[in-house]
C-alpha positions in Angstrom: 0.3 0.5 0.2 0.7 3.4 -0.7 1.4 5.0 2.3 3.5 8.1 4.5 7.1 6.0 5.6 7.0 4.4 9.0 9.4 5.9 10.7 7.7 9.5 10.0 7.5 11.4 13.6 4.8 13.7 15.0 5.5 17.5 13.7 5.4 18.8 17.8 7.6 15.7 18.8 11.7 16.0 18.9 11.7 19.1 20.8 9.8 21.5 17.9 8.5 24.6 18.7 4.5 25.1 19.3 2.6 24.8 15.8 2.6 28.5 16.2 6.2 29.4 16.4 6.7 27.0 13.7 8.7 28.3 10.5 6.8 26.1 7.9 3.7 27.1 9.1 4.8 31.1 8.5 5.4 29.5 5.0 1.8 28.1 5.1 0.2 31.3 6.1 2.3 33.5 3.7 1.7 31.5 1.2 -1.7 31.5 1.9 -1.8 35.4 2.0 -0.4 35.1 -1.4 -2.5 33.1 -2.9 -5.7 35.7 -1.3 -3.3 38.6 -3.1 -3.9 36.8 -6.7 -6.7 36.1 -6.6 -8.1 39.7 -5.3 -6.5 40.8 -8.1 -8.6 37.9 -10.9 -11.9 39.1 -9.3 -11.7 42.8 -9.5 -11.9 42.8 -13.2 -15.2 40.1 -13.3 -16.7 42.6 -10.7 -15.7 46.4 -12.3 -16.4 45.4 -15.7 -20.3 45.0 -14.4 -19.8 48.7 -12.6 -17.9 49.5 -15.8 -20.4 48.7 -18.5 -24.1 49.4 -16.4 -26.0 52.0 -15.8 -27.9 52.7 -12.7 -30.2 55.5 -11.5 -27.5 57.5 -10.6 -25.3 57.1 -13.2 -24.7 56.0 -16.8 -22.3 53.3 -18.0 -18.9 54.7 -19.3 -18.0 51.7 -21.3 -20.3 50.7 -24.1 -18.7 47.0 -24.2 -20.9 44.3 -25.6 -21.0 40.6 -24.0 -18.5 39.2 -26.5 -16.3 41.7 -25.8 -16.4 41.8 -22.4 -15.9 37.8 -22.8 -12.7 38.8 -24.6 -11.7 40.8 -21.7 -12.5 38.6 -19.3 -9.9 35.9 -20.9 -7.5 37.6 -22.0 -6.0 37.3 -18.5 -5.3 33.2 -19.9 -3.9 33.9 -23.0 -0.9 35.0 -20.8 -1.3 32.6 -17.7 -1.0 29.3 -20.5 2.5 30.7 -21.5 4.4 30.4 -18.5 3.2 27.6 -16.8 6.2 24.8 -17.9 8.4 28.0 -17.8 7.3 28.9 -14.0 7.7 25.0 -12.9 11.1 24.7 -14.6 12.4 27.6 -13.1 10.8 26.8 -9.9 12.5 23.9 -10.3 15.9 24.9 -10.5 16.0 28.4 -8.2 13.3 27.8 -6.1 10.0 29.3 -5.6 10.3 32.2 -3.1 11.7 35.1 -5.2 9.9 33.5 -8.5 6.0 34.0 -7.0 7.1 37.4 -5.2 8.0 39.0 -8.0 5.6 37.8 -9.9 3.2 38.9 -7.9 4.5 42.1 -8.0 4.5 43.1 -11.5 0.7 41.8 -11.8 -0.1 44.4 -8.9 1.7 47.4 -10.5 0.2 46.3 -14.0 -3.4 46.1 -12.0 -2.4 49.9 -10.8 -2.3 50.6 -14.2 -5.6 49.7 -15.9 -8.2 52.6 -15.2 -6.2 54.5 -17.2 -5.8 52.3 -19.5 -9.3 51.7 -20.1 -9.9 54.9 -20.8 -7.1 54.9 -23.2 -8.5 51.8 -25.1 -10.2 48.6 -24.6 -7.4 46.6 -26.2 -4.6 48.8 -24.4 -7.0 46.6 -21.2 -6.4 43.3 -23.0 -2.8 43.9 -23.8 -2.3 44.6 -19.8 -4.4 41.4 -19.1 -2.6 39.1 -21.1 1.0 40.4 -19.6 -0.4 40.2 -15.8 -1.3 36.7 -16.8 2.3 36.4 -17.9 3.8 37.1 -14.6 1.6 35.5 -12.6 1.6 32.5 -14.4 4.7 31.2 -12.6 3.2 31.7 -9.3 1.4 28.6 -8.9 4.2 26.1 -10.4 6.2 28.1 -8.3 4.5 27.0 -4.8 4.8 23.4 -5.5 8.7 24.4 -5.5 8.6 25.8 -2.2 6.6 22.7 -0.8 8.7 20.3 -2.3 11.7 21.5 0.2 9.4 22.8 3.2 6.5 20.6 3.5 6.9 17.0 5.5 5.0 14.3 3.1 2.5 13.6 5.9 1.9 17.7 5.9 1.6 18.3 2.3 -2.4 18.2 2.0 -2.7 20.4 5.0 0.0 23.0 4.1 -0.6 22.9 0.2 -4.6 22.9 0.8 -4.4 25.5 3.2 -2.0 28.0 0.9 -4.7 27.3 -2.2 -7.6 28.4 -0.1 -6.0 31.6 0.4 -7.2 31.6 -3.8 -10.8 31.1 -2.3 -10.6 33.3 0.3 -9.4 36.2 -1.7 -12.5 35.8 -4.2 -14.7 35.8 -1.0 -14.1 39.0 0.1 -12.1 40.3 -3.4 -15.9 39.9 -4.7 -18.2 41.9 -2.1 -14.7 44.3 -1.4 -14.7 44.9 -4.9 -18.6 45.5 -5.3 -18.3 47.9 -2.1 -15.3 49.8 -3.5 -17.1 50.4 -6.8 -20.2 51.7 -5.7 -18.9 53.9 -3.0 -15.6 55.6 -4.6 -16.2 54.3 -8.4 -14.9 51.4 -10.2 -11.1 52.1 -10.6 -10.9 51.6 -6.7 -11.4 48.2 -7.5 -8.1 47.9 -9.3 -6.4 50.6 -7.1 -6.9 48.4 -3.7 -6.2 45.1 -4.6 -2.7 46.2 -6.1 -1.6 48.3 -3.6 -2.4 45.5 -0.9 0.1 43.1 -3.1 2.7 45.3 -3.2 2.4 45.5 0.7 2.1 41.4 0.4 5.6 40.9 -1.7 7.6 43.1 0.4 6.7 40.9 3.6 7.3 37.5 1.5 10.4 38.5 -0.4 12.3 39.6 3.5 10.6 36.8 5.3 10.9 33.6 3.3 13.3 31.7 2.8 13.7 29.0 -0.8 14.7 26.3 1.7 14.5 26.0 5.5 18.3 25.2 5.6 18.9 29.0 4.3 16.1 30.0 7.3 18.1 32.0 10.0 14.9 32.1 12.3 14.5 27.9 12.5 15.0 26.3 15.2 17.4 23.1 15.1 15.2 20.8 15.4 12.3 21.6 13.3 15.4 21.8 10.7 16.5 18.1 11.4 12.9 17.5 11.5 12.1 18.5 8.0 15.1 17.8 6.0 14.9 14.4 7.2 11.2 14.1 6.5 11.6 14.8 2.8 14.7 13.1 2.8 17.4 13.1 -0.3 17.4 15.0 -2.9 18.1 14.6 -6.7 20.8 17.1 -8.1 20.8 15.7 -11.1 17.6 17.8 -11.1 20.1 21.4 -11.5 20.0 20.5 -15.4 17.1 20.3 -17.4 18.4 18.1 -20.2 18.3 15.2 -16.9 14.8 15.2 -16.2 12.7 12.0 -17.3 10.6 13.9 -20.4 9.8 11.3 -21.9 8.4 9.3 -18.9 6.8 12.5 -18.0 4.7 12.9 -21.0 3.9 9.2 -21.6 3.2 9.3 -17.5 -0.9 8.3 -17.3 -1.2 8.9 -13.4 0.8 12.7 -14.7 -2.4 12.8 -17.8 -5.1 12.0 -14.8 -3.9 15.1 -12.6 -3.9 17.2 -15.9 -7.6 15.9 -16.8 -8.6 17.0 -13.5 -6.9 20.2 -13.1 -8.8 21.2 -16.5 -12.2 19.9 -15.4 -12.3 21.3 -12.4 -10.7 24.7 -13.8 -13.8 25.0 -16.4 -16.2 25.1 -13.8 -14.2 27.4 -11.7 -13.3 29.8 -14.3 -16.7 29.4 -15.6 -18.2 30.9 -12.4 -15.3 33.1 -11.5 -16.2 35.3 -14.1 -19.1 34.6 -15.0 -21.2 34.5 -11.9 -21.2 38.5 -10.8 -22.9 38.9 -14.5 -25.5 36.0 -14.0 -26.4 37.3 -11.0 -27.2 40.7 -12.8 -29.1 39.4 -16.0 -31.1 36.1 -14.4 -31.7 37.1 -10.6 -31.3 40.6 -11.0 -29.7 41.9 -7.8 -27.6 44.9 -7.9 -24.0 45.3 -7.8 -23.6 44.8 -4.1 -25.6 42.2 -3.4 -25.0 40.2 -6.4 -21.2 40.5 -5.7 -22.0 39.3 -1.6 -24.0 36.1 -3.3 -21.2 35.3 -5.7 -18.7 35.4 -2.8 -20.5 32.4 -1.2 -19.6 29.8 -3.0 -15.9 30.7 -2.4 -16.4 31.1 1.3 -17.8 27.6 1.4 -15.1 25.9 -0.5 -12.6 27.8 1.6 -13.7 26.2 5.1 -14.5 22.4 3.5 -11.1 22.8 2.8 -9.3 23.6 5.6 -10.7 20.4 7.1 -10.4 18.3 4.2 -6.7 19.1 4.3 -6.3 18.4 8.7 -8.3 14.9 7.3 -6.4 13.4 4.5 -3.9 13.6 6.0 -5.1 12.1 8.8 -6.2 9.4 6.9 -2.9 8.8 5.1 -1.0 8.5 8.8 -2.7 6.5 10.2 -2.8 4.5 7.0 -6.7 3.9 6.9 -6.9 4.2 2.9 -4.0 4.7 0.3 -2.4 7.9 -0.7 -4.0 6.5 -4.2 -7.2 5.8 -2.8 -7.3 8.8 -0.5 -6.5 11.0 -3.5 -9.2 9.2 -6.0 -12.2 9.1 -3.0 -11.3 13.2 -2.9 -11.1 14.2 -6.8 -13.8 11.6 -8.0 -16.0 12.2 -4.8 -15.9 15.7 -5.6 -16.7 16.1 -9.2 -19.6 13.7 -9.0 -21.0 16.3 -6.9 -20.5 19.2 -8.5 -21.7 16.8 -11.9 -25.4 16.6 -10.0 -25.6 20.5 -8.3 -24.4 22.2 -11.5 -27.0 20.4 -13.4 -29.6 21.0 -10.7 -28.6 24.9 -11.4 -29.6 24.4 -14.6 -32.5 23.5 -13.9 -33.5 25.6 -11.4 -36.5 27.9 -11.0 -35.8 29.8 -8.5 -33.3 32.5 -7.4 -32.8 30.4 -3.8 -32.6 27.2 -5.7 -29.8 28.6 -7.8 -27.8 30.2 -5.1 -27.7 26.6 -3.0 -26.9 24.7 -6.4 -23.8 26.5 -7.2 -22.9 27.2 -3.9 -22.5 23.8 -3.6 -21.4 22.5 -7.3 -18.5 25.2 -6.0 -18.0 24.7 -2.7 -17.4 21.0 -2.6 -14.5 21.4 -5.0 -12.2 22.2 -2.0 -12.2 17.6 -1.8 -11.3 17.5 -5.4 -8.3 20.4 -4.4 -7.5 18.0 -1.5 -7.0 15.0 -4.3 -5.4 16.2 -7.6 -4.0 19.5 -6.6 -1.3 17.6 -4.4 -1.2 14.6 -5.9 2.0 15.2 -8.0 3.9 15.7 -4.7 3.2 12.2 -4.1 4.0 10.5 -7.8 7.5 13.0 -8.1 8.3 15.7 -5.4 11.1 16.9 -6.9 9.3 17.6 -10.7 6.3 18.5 -9.1 6.4 22.5 -9.7 7.1 20.9 -13.1 4.4 18.7 -13.4 1.8 21.6 -12.0 3.4 23.5 -15.0 2.2 20.9 -17.3 -1.3 20.7 -15.8 -2.2 24.2 -15.1 -1.1 24.8 -18.9 -3.8 22.3 -20.1 -6.0 23.8 -16.9 -6.0 27.1 -18.3 -7.7 26.7 -21.6 -11.1 26.8 -19.8 -10.4 30.3 -18.7 -9.8 31.5 -22.3 -12.4 29.5 -23.5 -15.0 28.9 -21.2 -16.0 33.0 -21.2 -15.7 33.6 -24.6 -18.4 30.7 -24.8 -20.4 32.4 -22.5 -20.3 35.7 -24.1 -21.2 33.7 -27.4 -24.3 31.4 -25.5 -25.8 34.1 -23.5 -26.7 36.9 -26.1 -30.0 38.0 -24.8 -29.2 37.7 -20.8 -32.1 35.3 -20.5 -32.2 32.2 -17.9 -32.4 29.1 -20.9 -28.9 30.9 -22.4 -27.5 30.9 -18.6 -29.0 26.7 -18.6 -26.4 25.8 -21.1 -23.3 27.0 -19.9 -24.4 25.6 -16.6 -25.2 22.3 -18.4 -21.5 22.0 -19.9 -19.7 22.6 -16.9 -21.5 19.5 -15.6 -20.9 17.4 -18.6 -17.2 17.8 -18.1 -17.2 17.5 -14.4 -18.4 13.6 -14.8 -15.9 13.5 -17.8 -13.0 14.3 -15.1 -14.1 12.3 -12.5 -14.4 9.1 -14.8 -10.8 10.0 -16.2 -9.2 10.1 -12.9 -10.7 7.6 -11.2 -9.2 5.0 -13.7 -5.8 6.4 -14.4 -4.6 8.4 -11.1 -1.8 6.9 -8.7 -0.6 8.3 -5.2 2.9 6.3 -5.5 6.2 7.7 -6.2 6.6 6.7 -9.9 9.7 4.7 -10.4 11.1 7.5 -12.9 10.8 9.7 -9.8 13.0 7.2 -7.8 16.3 9.1 -5.6 19.0 5.9 -5.2 20.1 6.8 -2.2 22.9 4.7 -2.0 25.1 7.0 -4.5 24.0 10.1 -2.0 26.0 11.1 0.4 24.8 12.8 3.7 21.8 11.7 4.8 19.8 9.2 3.1 16.5 8.9 5.0 14.1 7.8 2.6 11.1 8.9 4.4 10.7 11.1 1.0 9.3 7.8 -1.2 6.1 6.7 -0.4 6.4 2.8 0.1 4.9 0.4 -2.2 
């Protein structure tokens, strides 16, 4: 059974500092806040574009952008984002993820602050800026797995990784109503200025506080450092050279493609609602920007709460060997996808605003279980190449961000409930596809091409980085 190693220790044992003083938890907290900022920088346009193009009793719309043009603007970010996923994975495996993430978010924040001026000059300049923002933000997700490959003990991967990723959803939860409130009270430009400046502050703290590995951290205790190093085990020095990567094995591995397929399917539904939910609330449910933004955030609140519990629960199951890593990853991912299929289909056939909101909230919220499955899976099957695997999967998983807003713009011509029904039905079918593919091909075992021959290494030879078959 693929399970955590027998000689793994409780992270609170061995004279380590208390939970709240452990440096790896500080990394997790700041990574959480980093993803919070990353998603605040994404949802601001989803809310802002409604304020920019809608008229109210007190003001006229400033821009006359139709549904298809709005869809093109919302999807433009992902053209840049898709281009740097694999590059981010490669750079993360070579130089580490801390600086990669910090400078990537910093550049995105600066460009976000410039967006209002660009919008008043030319819509094409807005599209261009969003593409460049995507380029810089594209290195962030692969970069975090490079961080965890050096900082996260195997029995804490789901907890630390899940907690960091949940910042994305909390950022969405707070970002939607915050941007709606800013747009209503201070005008739509504030939806770009405030998240941009907050992100710059975070970048400063992150770059000054976090090191690429625990061995470089001047504030870590000897006990915690020893625990992390022994848990993670030997590091493959060959990864310094790109030519030594097992590219053929990676691209012909079905567990890798199962992660990629699951990531694509989860992101289809996620990005569809991330970019379109405020418009749906406005078009069909007839909510104003403030109320629509608040309700649009509800699914992500549920998702962020579930993900906190799921991370601890999954690591507890693995540590106590109740289920193998393969079974627990499949259970989380496939169970979530089947549930999302049901609730997205139900949302398409709902007849009242309350039914729509409940179904959409559950369809998104239950995706937390999937994130505790496929998103941490690269650290199971090839930890030293995890940033590259996430770069590959996120390259394909970015395609929905490009296609789904544009497809919604093509489908939703008259802002009718019948048109939005098709948007939700497509997402439902894609979730079902992901469940089947991941259930057949996924694995939680370290792959043969990712094994490290410890007898050839000098220094410590603890093998706890490997999941035993």
